[in-house]
C-alpha positions in Angstrom: 46.4 -91.0 2.4 44.6 -93.8 4.1 46.4 -96.4 5.4 43.4 -98.7 6.1 44.0 -102.2 3.9 41.3 -103.1 1.2 38.7 -105.6 2.5 38.6 -108.6 0.8 35.7 -107.7 -1.5 37.6 -104.4 -2.4 35.1 -102.0 -1.6 37.5 -100.0 0.6 37.9 -97.7 -2.7 34.5 -97.3 -3.5 33.5 -95.7 0.2 37.0 -94.4 1.5 36.5 -90.9 2.9 40.2 -90.0 3.0 40.4 -90.6 -0.9 38.1 -88.4 -3.8 36.5 -91.6 -4.8 33.6 -91.9 -2.4 33.0 -87.9 -2.3 34.0 -87.3 -6.0 31.4 -90.2 -6.5 28.4 -88.5 -4.7 29.2 -85.1 -6.7 29.3 -86.7 -9.7 25.8 -88.2 -9.2 24.2 -85.0 -7.8 25.5 -83.1 -10.5 24.2 -85.6 -13.2 20.6 -85.6 -11.6 20.9 -81.8 -11.4 21.4 -81.6 -15.1 18.8 -83.6 -15.7 16.1 -81.3 -13.5 18.1 -78.3 -15.2 16.9 -79.9 -19.0 13.3 -79.8 -18.1 13.2 -76.2 -16.8 14.0 -76.4 -13.2 15.7 -73.6 -11.5 18.5 -75.7 -9.7 20.9 -74.8 -6.9 23.4 -77.3 -5.6 24.8 -77.4 -2.0 22.7 -75.4 -0.2 22.8 -74.3 3.4 20.1 -72.6 5.9 17.0 -74.0 3.8 15.4 -75.2 7.0 13.9 -73.0 10.0 16.7 -71.7 12.2 14.3 -72.8 15.4 14.9 -76.4 14.3 18.0 -77.9 16.8 20.6 -79.2 14.7 19.1 -78.7 10.9 19.7 -74.9 10.4 23.2 -75.6 9.2 22.2 -79.0 7.1 23.1 -79.0 3.8 20.8 -80.0 0.9 22.7 -81.5 -2.0 19.9 -79.9 -4.9 17.2 -77.6 -4.1 14.9 -77.3 -7.3 12.4 -74.7 -7.4 9.5 -74.8 -10.5 5.9 -73.0 -10.3 6.1 -71.9 -6.8 7.4 -75.5 -5.3 10.5 -76.5 -3.8 12.1 -80.1 -3.6 14.6 -80.7 -1.4 17.0 -83.9 -2.8 19.7 -85.7 -0.9 22.1 -87.9 -2.8 23.4 -91.1 -1.0 25.9 -93.2 -2.2 25.1 -96.4 -0.4 27.5 -99.9 0.2 25.5 -103.0 1.1 29.0 -105.0 2.1 28.7 -102.3 5.4 28.5 -105.0 8.3 25.2 -103.7 9.4 24.2 -104.0 6.6 25.7 -107.4 4.6 23.1 -110.2 6.1 19.7 -108.1 5.0 21.7 -106.7 1.8 22.2 -110.3 0.8 19.0 -111.3 1.2 16.7 -108.6 -0.1 17.9 -106.3 -3.3 18.4 -102.7 -2.8 18.2 -102.7 0.9 21.2 -100.6 1.3 19.5 -97.9 -0.6 15.9 -98.8 1.4 18.1 -98.2 4.5 20.4 -95.0 3.4 17.0 -93.5 2.0 15.1 -94.0 5.3 18.1 -92.4 7.0 17.8 -89.4 4.7 13.9 -88.9 5.6 15.0 -89.2 8.9 17.2 -86.7 9.1 15.3 -84.1 7.0 11.7 -84.9 9.0 11.8 -81.0 10.0 11.8 -79.7 6.5 9.4 -76.7 5.8 5.7 -78.2 5.2 5.8 -77.0 1.5 8.7 -78.1 0.8 9.2 -81.8 -1.1 11.9 -83.6 0.0 13.5 -86.7 -2.1 16.1 -89.0 -1.6 17.8 -90.5 -4.0 19.9 -93.6 -2.9 22.0 -95.6 -5.6 24.0 -98.8 -4.1 27.8 -98.5 -4.9 27.5 -101.5 -7.3 24.6 -99.8 -9.3 21.1 -100.9 -7.6 19.0 -97.7 -7.4 16.5 -96.8 -4.8 12.3 -96.6 -5.8 12.6 -93.0 -5.6 15.5 -92.8 -8.2 13.6 -94.8 -10.6 10.6 -92.7 -10.2 12.7 -89.6 -10.6 14.0 -90.6 -14.0 10.9 -91.7 -15.4 9.2 -88.4 -14.2 11.8 -86.5 -15.9 12.5 -88.3 -18.8 8.2 -87.7 -19.1 9.0 -84.3 -18.8 11.8 -84.2 -21.3 9.7 -86.4 -23.8 6.9 -84.1 -23.5 8.8 -80.6 -23.6 11.1 -81.9 -26.7 9.4 -84.2 -28.5 10.4 -87.1 -29.9 11.0 -87.7 -33.3 9.8 -91.2 -33.2 11.9 -92.0 -29.6 9.9 -93.8 -26.7 9.6 -92.7 -23.5 10.9 -96.3 -22.3 14.2 -95.4 -24.2 14.5 -92.2 -23.0 14.2 -93.7 -19.4 16.8 -96.6 -20.2 18.9 -93.4 -21.2 18.4 -91.4 -18.0 19.4 -95.0 -16.2 22.4 -95.4 -18.5 23.7 -92.2 -18.2 23.7 -92.3 -14.0 25.2 -96.2 -14.5 28.0 -94.5 -16.3 28.7 -91.6 -14.0 28.6 -94.1 -11.0 
């Protein structure tokens, strides 16, 4: 059990590494993205080790949240839940909406810079308050378009399907 007090903003509960909220939220979001990808025909593997070349220093044991494969193309996805109230992000997060997601996505891109050249890497960053990084919005729009094309719509507009996927992520968060 964690003995640290909840901060004035009440954020500790969402980010505490001692409880299951932080990891549970991350895993639920990861599973939601995996389900969306599976719905459009991707082969999906979660929590994959050893996707990087073993000669790469410190990266051979790095775990990727989701590996998507379709038509010989492999996409590596890492989900990150960002906290805009962290001391090092607070000032910039107050000035720029989504700054914490931008910062988290950049950090993931630096971590995965040694991926295989044929792999695509996609960091999916979401703030604890629900703000989505641009990569998440593009992911949801692309997959909504694929679902819309594959399954037919019966009068459903693409924008409605995109909104549904946004709601699915929001409810999971």
